[in-house]
N, CA, C and O atoms as a Tripos MOL2 file, in Angstrom:
@<TRIPOS>MOLECULE
protein
  200   199    50     0     0
PROTEIN
NO_CHARGES

@<TRIPOS>ATOM
      1 N          -4.7980  -20.0840    3.3830 N.3       1 MET1
      2 CA         -5.2610  -18.9410    4.1140 C.3       1 MET1
      3 C          -5.3580  -17.7450    3.1760 C.2       1 MET1
      4 O          -4.5110  -17.5500    2.3040 O.2       1 MET1
      5 N          -6.4020  -16.9530    3.3710 N.am      2 GLN2
      6 CA         -6.6260  -15.8040    2.5070 C.3       2 GLN2
      7 C          -7.3080  -14.7080    3.3110 C.2       2 GLN2
      8 O          -8.2100  -14.9810    4.1030 O.2       2 GLN2
      9 N          -6.8810  -13.4770    3.1080 N.am      3 ILE3
     10 CA         -7.5390  -12.3350    3.7410 C.3       3 ILE3
     11 C          -8.7740  -12.0090    2.9160 C.2       3 ILE3
     12 O          -8.6630  -11.7550    1.7170 O.2       3 ILE3
     13 N          -9.9430  -12.0130    3.5320 N.am      4 LEU4
     14 CA        -11.1830  -11.7480    2.8120 C.3       4 LEU4
     15 C         -11.5740  -10.2790    2.8520 C.2       4 LEU4
     16 O         -12.1770   -9.7720    1.9060 O.2       4 LEU4
     17 N         -11.2360   -9.5930    3.9350 N.am      5 SER5
     18 CA        -11.5730   -8.1790    4.0500 C.3       5 SER5
     19 C         -10.7700   -7.5740    5.1900 C.2       5 SER5
     20 O         -10.0810   -8.2810    5.9250 O.2       5 SER5
     21 N         -10.8690   -6.2730    5.3250 N.am      6 GLY6
     22 CA        -10.1770   -5.5770    6.3970 C.3       6 GLY6
     23 C          -9.2370   -4.5310    5.8420 C.2       6 GLY6
     24 O          -9.1240   -4.3600    4.6280 O.2       6 GLY6
     25 N          -8.5670   -3.8380    6.7330 N.am      7 SER7
     26 CA         -7.6330   -2.8100    6.3040 C.3       7 SER7
     27 C          -6.4600   -2.7360    7.2780 C.2       7 SER7
     28 O          -6.5240   -3.2430    8.3980 O.2       7 SER7
     29 N          -5.3960   -2.0950    6.8230 N.am      8 ALA8
     30 CA         -4.1970   -1.9380    7.6300 C.3       8 ALA8
     31 C          -3.5010   -0.6510    7.2310 C.2       8 ALA8
     32 O          -3.6010   -0.2150    6.0840 O.2       8 ALA8
     33 N          -2.8040   -0.0470    8.1670 N.am      9 THR9
     34 CA         -1.9900    1.1160    7.8290 C.3       9 THR9
     35 C          -0.6340    0.6220    7.3320 C.2       9 THR9
     36 O          -0.1350   -0.4150    7.7690 O.2       9 THR9
     37 N          -0.0540    1.3780    6.4160 N.am     10 VAL10
     38 CA          1.2390    0.9940    5.8540 C.3      10 VAL10
     39 C           2.2010    2.1750    5.9290 C.2      10 VAL10
     40 O           1.7950    3.3340    5.8480 O.2      10 VAL10
     41 N           3.4730    1.8570    6.0840 N.am     11 ALA11
     42 CA          4.5440    2.8520    6.0450 C.3      11 ALA11
     43 C           5.6490    2.2610    5.1810 C.2      11 ALA11
     44 O           6.1470    1.1680    5.4540 O.2      11 ALA11
     45 N           6.0230    2.9840    4.1490 N.am     12 ILE12
     46 CA          7.0520    2.5370    3.2180 C.3      12 ILE12
     47 C           8.1360    3.6010    3.1890 C.2      12 ILE12
     48 O           7.8510    4.7770    2.9660 O.2      12 ILE12
     49 N           9.3800    3.1910    3.4150 N.am     13 SER13
     50 CA         10.4810    4.1520    3.3570 C.3      13 SER13
     51 C          11.6960    3.4930    2.7390 C.2      13 SER13
     52 O          11.8350    2.2700    2.7550 O.2      13 SER13
     53 N          12.5640    4.3110    2.1990 N.am     14 GLY14
     54 CA         13.7710    3.7990    1.5870 C.3      14 GLY14
     55 C          14.5550    4.9270    0.9590 C.2      14 GLY14
     56 O          14.3470    6.0990    1.2750 O.2      14 GLY14
     57 N          15.4570    4.5640    0.0680 N.am     15 SER15
     58 CA         16.2280    5.5780   -0.6410 C.3      15 SER15
     59 C          16.4440    5.1330   -2.0840 C.2      15 SER15
     60 O          16.5100    3.9410   -2.3840 O.2      15 SER15
     61 N          16.5490    6.1110   -2.9540 N.am     16 SER16
     62 CA         16.7610    5.8310   -4.3730 C.3      16 SER16
     63 C          18.2380    5.5580   -4.6280 C.2      16 SER16
     64 O          19.0680    5.7160   -3.7330 O.2      16 SER16
     65 N          18.5580    5.1550   -5.8360 N.am     17 THR17
     66 CA         19.9520    4.8920   -6.1830 C.3      17 THR17
     67 C          20.7930    6.1600   -6.1340 C.2      17 THR17
     68 O          22.0160    6.0940   -6.0050 O.2      17 THR17
     69 N          20.1340    7.3220   -6.2370 N.am     18 SER18
     70 CA         20.8730    8.5910   -6.1490 C.3      18 SER18
     71 C          21.0630    9.0430   -4.7080 C.2      18 SER18
     72 O          21.7110   10.0570   -4.4490 O.2      18 SER18
     73 N          20.4870    8.2750   -3.7590 N.am     19 GLY19
     74 CA         20.6490    8.5990   -2.3420 C.3      19 GLY19
     75 C          19.5310    9.4370   -1.7460 C.2      19 GLY19
     76 O          19.5600    9.7440   -0.5540 O.2      19 GLY19
     77 N          18.5490    9.8110   -2.5510 N.am     20 LYS20
     78 CA         17.4260   10.5980   -2.0400 C.3      20 LYS20
     79 C          16.4840    9.6800   -1.2590 C.2      20 LYS20
     80 O          16.0620    8.6410   -1.7670 O.2      20 LYS20
     81 N          16.1570   10.0670   -0.0240 N.am     21 SER21
     82 CA         15.2810    9.2250    0.7990 C.3      21 SER21
     83 C          13.8190    9.5780    0.5610 C.2      21 SER21
     84 O          13.4950   10.6880    0.1370 O.2      21 SER21
     85 N          12.9410    8.6140    0.8420 N.am     22 PHE22
     86 CA         11.4960    8.8300    0.6790 C.3      22 PHE22
     87 C          10.7460    8.0830    1.7730 C.2      22 PHE22
     88 O          11.2300    7.0930    2.3230 O.2      22 PHE22
     89 N           9.5560    8.5800    2.0740 N.am     23 THR23
     90 CA          8.6590    7.9410    3.0310 C.3      23 THR23
     91 C           7.2330    8.1180    2.5340 C.2      23 THR23
     92 O           6.8200    9.2230    2.1830 O.2      23 THR23
     93 N           6.4820    7.0180    2.5080 N.am     24 TYR24
     94 CA          5.0690    7.0590    2.1270 C.3      24 TYR24
     95 C           4.2580    6.3890    3.2340 C.2      24 TYR24
     96 O           4.6790    5.3770    3.7950 O.2      24 TYR24
     97 N           3.1100    6.9510    3.5380 N.am     25 ASN25
     98 CA          2.1820    6.3650    4.5060 C.3      25 ASN25
     99 C           0.8230    6.2490    3.8400 C.2      25 ASN25
    100 O           0.5040    7.0130    2.9290 O.2      25 ASN25
    101 N           0.0250    5.2940    4.2930 N.am     26 GLY26
    102 CA         -1.2960    5.1460    3.7210 C.3      26 GLY26
    103 C          -2.0490    3.9880    4.3320 C.2      26 GLY26
    104 O          -1.7280    3.5140    5.4220 O.2      26 GLY26
    105 N          -3.0600    3.5420    3.6060 N.am     27 THR27
    106 CA         -3.9320    2.4600    4.0600 C.3      27 THR27
    107 C          -4.1160    1.4560    2.9350 C.2      27 THR27
    108 O          -4.3130    1.8300    1.7780 O.2      27 THR27
    109 N          -4.0500    0.1870    3.2830 N.am     28 ILE28
    110 CA         -4.3640   -0.8690    2.3310 C.3      28 ILE28
    111 C          -5.6730   -1.5050    2.7700 C.2      28 ILE28
    112 O          -5.8340   -1.8890    3.9290 O.2      28 ILE28
    113 N          -6.6050   -1.6120    1.8310 N.am     29 THR29
    114 CA         -7.9060   -2.2020    2.1040 C.3      29 THR29
    115 C          -8.0320   -3.4860    1.3010 C.2      29 THR29
    116 O          -7.9570   -3.4690    0.0720 O.2      29 THR29
    117 N          -8.2220   -4.5960    1.9990 N.am     30 PHE30
    118 CA         -8.3430   -5.8950    1.3480 C.3      30 PHE30
    119 C          -9.7760   -6.0930    0.8910 C.2      30 PHE30
    120 O         -10.7140   -5.9040    1.6650 O.2      30 PHE30
    121 N          -9.9460   -6.4780   -0.3810 N.am     31 LEU31
    122 CA        -11.2580   -6.5870   -0.9970 C.3      31 LEU31
    123 C         -11.7160   -8.0300   -1.2010 C.2      31 LEU31
    124 O         -12.8350   -8.2640   -1.6580 O.2      31 LEU31
    125 N         -10.8660   -8.9960   -0.8680 N.am     32 GLY32
    126 CA        -11.1730  -10.3960   -1.1540 C.3      32 GLY32
    127 C         -10.8240  -10.7130   -2.5910 C.2      32 GLY32
    128 O         -10.5480   -9.8090   -3.3800 O.2      32 GLY32
    129 N         -10.8330  -11.9810   -2.9370 N.am     33 GLY33
    130 CA        -10.5390  -12.3780   -4.3060 C.3      33 GLY33
    131 C          -9.1370  -12.0070   -4.7520 C.2      33 GLY33
    132 O          -8.9090  -11.7280   -5.9290 O.2      33 GLY33
    133 N          -8.1930  -12.0010   -3.8110 N.am     34 ASN34
    134 CA         -6.7960  -11.6540   -4.1060 C.3      34 ASN34
    135 C          -6.6360  -10.2430   -4.6680 C.2      34 ASN34
    136 O          -5.8310  -10.0110   -5.5700 O.2      34 ASN34
    137 N          -7.4170   -9.2990   -4.1230 N.am     35 LYS35
    138 CA         -7.3410   -7.9080   -4.5460 C.3      35 LYS35
    139 C          -7.3070   -7.0010   -3.3300 C.2      35 LYS35
    140 O          -7.8410   -7.3310   -2.2710 O.2      35 LYS35
    141 N          -6.6680   -5.8510   -3.5020 N.am     36 ALA36
    142 CA         -6.6270   -4.8410   -2.4560 C.3      36 ALA36
    143 C          -6.4560   -3.4790   -3.1060 C.2      36 ALA36
    144 O          -6.0670   -3.3810   -4.2700 O.2      36 ALA36
    145 N          -6.7450   -2.4340   -2.3530 N.am     37 THR37
    146 CA         -6.5210   -1.0800   -2.8020 C.3      37 THR37
    147 C          -5.5710   -0.4050   -1.8210 C.2      37 THR37
    148 O          -5.7950   -0.4350   -0.6110 O.2      37 THR37
    149 N          -4.5220    0.1970   -2.3380 N.am     38 LEU38
    150 CA         -3.5590    0.9490   -1.5420 C.3      38 LEU38
    151 C          -3.7870    2.4220   -1.8060 C.2      38 LEU38
    152 O          -3.6900    2.8700   -2.9480 O.2      38 LEU38
    153 N          -4.0890    3.1820   -0.7640 N.am     39 VAL39
    154 CA         -4.2810    4.6220   -0.8920 C.3      39 VAL39
    155 C          -3.2230    5.2990   -0.0280 C.2      39 VAL39
    156 O          -3.1880    5.1220    1.1900 O.2      39 VAL39
    157 N          -2.3610    6.0750   -0.6790 N.am     40 LEU40
    158 CA         -1.3110    6.7900    0.0320 C.3      40 LEU40
    159 C          -1.8390    8.1330    0.5230 C.2      40 LEU40
    160 O          -2.8070    8.6630   -0.0220 O.2      40 LEU40
    161 N          -1.1970    8.6810    1.5590 N.am     41 ASN41
    162 CA         -1.6300    9.9690    2.1000 C.3      41 ASN41
    163 C          -1.5290   11.0880    1.0690 C.2      41 ASN41
    164 O          -2.1760   12.1250    1.2190 O.2      41 ASN41
    165 N          -0.7370   10.8950    0.0390 N.am     42 SER42
    166 CA         -0.6230   11.8940   -1.0290 C.3      42 SER42
    167 C          -1.8730   11.9350   -1.8990 C.2      42 SER42
    168 O          -2.0700   12.8660   -2.6800 O.2      42 SER42
    169 N          -2.7300   10.8950   -1.7520 N.am     43 GLY43
    170 CA         -3.9420   10.8140   -2.5590 C.3      43 GLY43
    171 C          -3.8370    9.8030   -3.6900 C.2      43 GLY43
    172 O          -4.8460    9.4540   -4.3030 O.2      43 GLY43
    173 N          -2.6300    9.3290   -3.9730 N.am     44 ALA44
    174 CA         -2.4520    8.3300   -5.0240 C.3      44 ALA44
    175 C          -3.0990    7.0150   -4.5970 C.2      44 ALA44
    176 O          -3.0020    6.6180   -3.4360 O.2      44 ALA44
    177 N          -3.7580    6.3420   -5.5410 N.am     45 SER45
    178 CA         -4.4550    5.0900   -5.2710 C.3      45 SER45
    179 C          -3.9970    4.0260   -6.2480 C.2      45 SER45
    180 O          -3.8540    4.2850   -7.4420 O.2      45 SER45
    181 N          -3.7660    2.8200   -5.7320 N.am     46 TYR46
    182 CA         -3.2900    1.7110   -6.5680 C.3      46 TYR46
    183 C          -4.1120    0.4620   -6.2840 C.2      46 TYR46
    184 O          -4.4090    0.1500   -5.1310 O.2      46 TYR46
    185 N          -4.4740   -0.2430   -7.3420 N.am     47 THR47
    186 CA         -5.1300   -1.5440   -7.2040 C.3      47 THR47
    187 C          -4.0580   -2.6130   -7.2330 C.2      47 THR47
    188 O          -3.1860   -2.6040   -8.1020 O.2      47 THR47
    189 N          -4.1190   -3.5310   -6.2880 N.am     48 ILE48
    190 CA         -3.1250   -4.5970   -6.1730 C.3      48 ILE48
    191 C          -3.8300   -5.9370   -6.3740 C.2      48 ILE48
    192 O          -4.8840   -6.1820   -5.7870 O.2      48 ILE48
    193 N          -3.2560   -6.7910   -7.1920 N.am     49 GLN49
    194 CA         -3.7640   -8.1470   -7.3940 C.3      49 GLN49
    195 C          -2.6090   -9.1200   -7.2580 C.2      49 GLN49
    196 O          -1.4910   -8.8280   -7.6830 O.2      49 GLN49
    197 N          -2.8770  -10.2850   -6.6610 N.am     50 TRP50
    198 CA         -1.8250  -11.3010   -6.5340 C.3      50 TRP50
    199 C          -2.3650  -12.6610   -6.7850 C.2      50 TRP50
    200 O          -1.6230  -13.6410   -6.7210 O.2      50 TRP50
@<TRIPOS>BOND
     1     1     2 1
     2     2     3 1
     3     3     4 2
     4     3     5 am
     5     5     6 1
     6     6     7 1
     7     7     8 2
     8     7     9 am
     9     9    10 1
    10    10    11 1
    11    11    12 2
    12    11    13 am
    13    13    14 1
    14    14    15 1
    15    15    16 2
    16    15    17 am
    17    17    18 1
    18    18    19 1
    19    19    20 2
    20    19    21 am
    21    21    22 1
    22    22    23 1
    23    23    24 2
    24    23    25 am
    25    25    26 1
    26    26    27 1
    27    27    28 2
    28    27    29 am
    29    29    30 1
    30    30    31 1
    31    31    32 2
    32    31    33 am
    33    33    34 1
    34    34    35 1
    35    35    36 2
    36    35    37 am
    37    37    38 1
    38    38    39 1
    39    39    40 2
    40    39    41 am
    41    41    42 1
    42    42    43 1
    43    43    44 2
    44    43    45 am
    45    45    46 1
    46    46    47 1
    47    47    48 2
    48    47    49 am
    49    49    50 1
    50    50    51 1
    51    51    52 2
    52    51    53 am
    53    53    54 1
    54    54    55 1
    55    55    56 2
    56    55    57 am
    57    57    58 1
    58    58    59 1
    59    59    60 2
    60    59    61 am
    61    61    62 1
    62    62    63 1
    63    63    64 2
    64    63    65 am
    65    65    66 1
    66    66    67 1
    67    67    68 2
    68    67    69 am
    69    69    70 1
    70    70    71 1
    71    71    72 2
    72    71    73 am
    73    73    74 1
    74    74    75 1
    75    75    76 2
    76    75    77 am
    77    77    78 1
    78    78    79 1
    79    79    80 2
    80    79    81 am
    81    81    82 1
    82    82    83 1
    83    83    84 2
    84    83    85 am
    85    85    86 1
    86    86    87 1
    87    87    88 2
    88    87    89 am
    89    89    90 1
    90    90    91 1
    91    91    92 2
    92    91    93 am
    93    93    94 1
    94    94    95 1
    95    95    96 2
    96    95    97 am
    97    97    98 1
    98    98    99 1
    99    99   100 2
   100    99   101 am
   101   101   102 1
   102   102   103 1
   103   103   104 2
   104   103   105 am
   105   105   106 1
   106   106   107 1
   107   107   108 2
   108   107   109 am
   109   109   110 1
   110   110   111 1
   111   111   112 2
   112   111   113 am
   113   113   114 1
   114   114   115 1
   115   115   116 2
   116   115   117 am
   117   117   118 1
   118   118   119 1
   119   119   120 2
   120   119   121 am
   121   121   122 1
   122   122   123 1
   123   123   124 2
   124   123   125 am
   125   125   126 1
   126   126   127 1
   127   127   128 2
   128   127   129 am
   129   129   130 1
   130   130   131 1
   131   131   132 2
   132   131   133 am
   133   133   134 1
   134   134   135 1
   135   135   136 2
   136   135   137 am
   137   137   138 1
   138   138   139 1
   139   139   140 2
   140   139   141 am
   141   141   142 1
   142   142   143 1
   143   143   144 2
   144   143   145 am
   145   145   146 1
   146   146   147 1
   147   147   148 2
   148   147   149 am
   149   149   150 1
   150   150   151 1
   151   151   152 2
   152   151   153 am
   153   153   154 1
   154   154   155 1
   155   155   156 2
   156   155   157 am
   157   157   158 1
   158   158   159 1
   159   159   160 2
   160   159   161 am
   161   161   162 1
   162   162   163 1
   163   163   164 2
   164   163   165 am
   165   165   166 1
   166   166   167 1
   167   167   168 2
   168   167   169 am
   169   169   170 1
   170   170   171 1
   171   171   172 2
   172   171   173 am
   173   173   174 1
   174   174   175 1
   175   175   176 2
   176   175   177 am
   177   177   178 1
   178   178   179 1
   179   179   180 2
   180   179   181 am
   181   181   182 1
   182   182   183 1
   183   183   184 2
   184   183   185 am
   185   185   186 1
   186   186   187 1
   187   187   188 2
   188   187   189 am
   189   189   190 1
   190   190   191 1
   191   191   192 2
   192   191   193 am
   193   193   194 1
   194   194   195 1
   195   195   196 2
   196   195   197 am
   197   197   198 1
   198   198   199 1
   199   199   200 2
@<TRIPOS>SUBSTRUCTURE
     1 MET1         2 RESIDUE 1 A MET
     2 GLN2         6 RESIDUE 1 A GLN
     3 ILE3        10 RESIDUE 1 A ILE
     4 LEU4        14 RESIDUE 1 A LEU
     5 SER5        18 RESIDUE 1 A SER
     6 GLY6        22 RESIDUE 1 A GLY
     7 SER7        26 RESIDUE 1 A SER
     8 ALA8        30 RESIDUE 1 A ALA
     9 THR9        34 RESIDUE 1 A THR
    10 VAL10       38 RESIDUE 1 A VAL
    11 ALA11       42 RESIDUE 1 A ALA
    12 ILE12       46 RESIDUE 1 A ILE
    13 SER13       50 RESIDUE 1 A SER
    14 GLY14       54 RESIDUE 1 A GLY
    15 SER15       58 RESIDUE 1 A SER
    16 SER16       62 RESIDUE 1 A SER
    17 THR17       66 RESIDUE 1 A THR
    18 SER18       70 RESIDUE 1 A SER
    19 GLY19       74 RESIDUE 1 A GLY
    20 LYS20       78 RESIDUE 1 A LYS
    21 SER21       82 RESIDUE 1 A SER
    22 PHE22       86 RESIDUE 1 A PHE
    23 THR23       90 RESIDUE 1 A THR
    24 TYR24       94 RESIDUE 1 A TYR
    25 ASN25       98 RESIDUE 1 A ASN
    26 GLY26      102 RESIDUE 1 A GLY
    27 THR27      106 RESIDUE 1 A THR
    28 ILE28      110 RESIDUE 1 A ILE
    29 THR29      114 RESIDUE 1 A THR
    30 PHE30      118 RESIDUE 1 A PHE
    31 LEU31      122 RESIDUE 1 A LEU
    32 GLY32      126 RESIDUE 1 A GLY
    33 GLY33      130 RESIDUE 1 A GLY
    34 ASN34      134 RESIDUE 1 A ASN
    35 LYS35      138 RESIDUE 1 A LYS
    36 ALA36      142 RESIDUE 1 A ALA
    37 THR37      146 RESIDUE 1 A THR
    38 LEU38      150 RESIDUE 1 A LEU
    39 VAL39      154 RESIDUE 1 A VAL
    40 LEU40      158 RESIDUE 1 A LEU
    41 ASN41      162 RESIDUE 1 A ASN
    42 SER42      166 RESIDUE 1 A SER
    43 GLY43      170 RESIDUE 1 A GLY
    44 ALA44      174 RESIDUE 1 A ALA
    45 SER45      178 RESIDUE 1 A SER
    46 TYR46      182 RESIDUE 1 A TYR
    47 THR47      186 RESIDUE 1 A THR
    48 ILE48      190 RESIDUE 1 A ILE
    49 GLN49      194 RESIDUE 1 A GLN
    50 TRP50      198 RESIDUE 1 A TRP
C-alpha cells in the first residue's frame, strides 16, 4: 500500500530535554513516489522521503 497523493493536517508537540515545551502545526502533502512536503504554520518547509 502506498499513498499516491493527498494532504493532511499535522500537530506535533513535546518537550525538550531542558523541559521547554513546543507545539507545531502544519500540512503534509503527499507527492507520490515515497515523497511528501511538510509545511509548518511558521512557514518552514521540509521535503520528506522514505
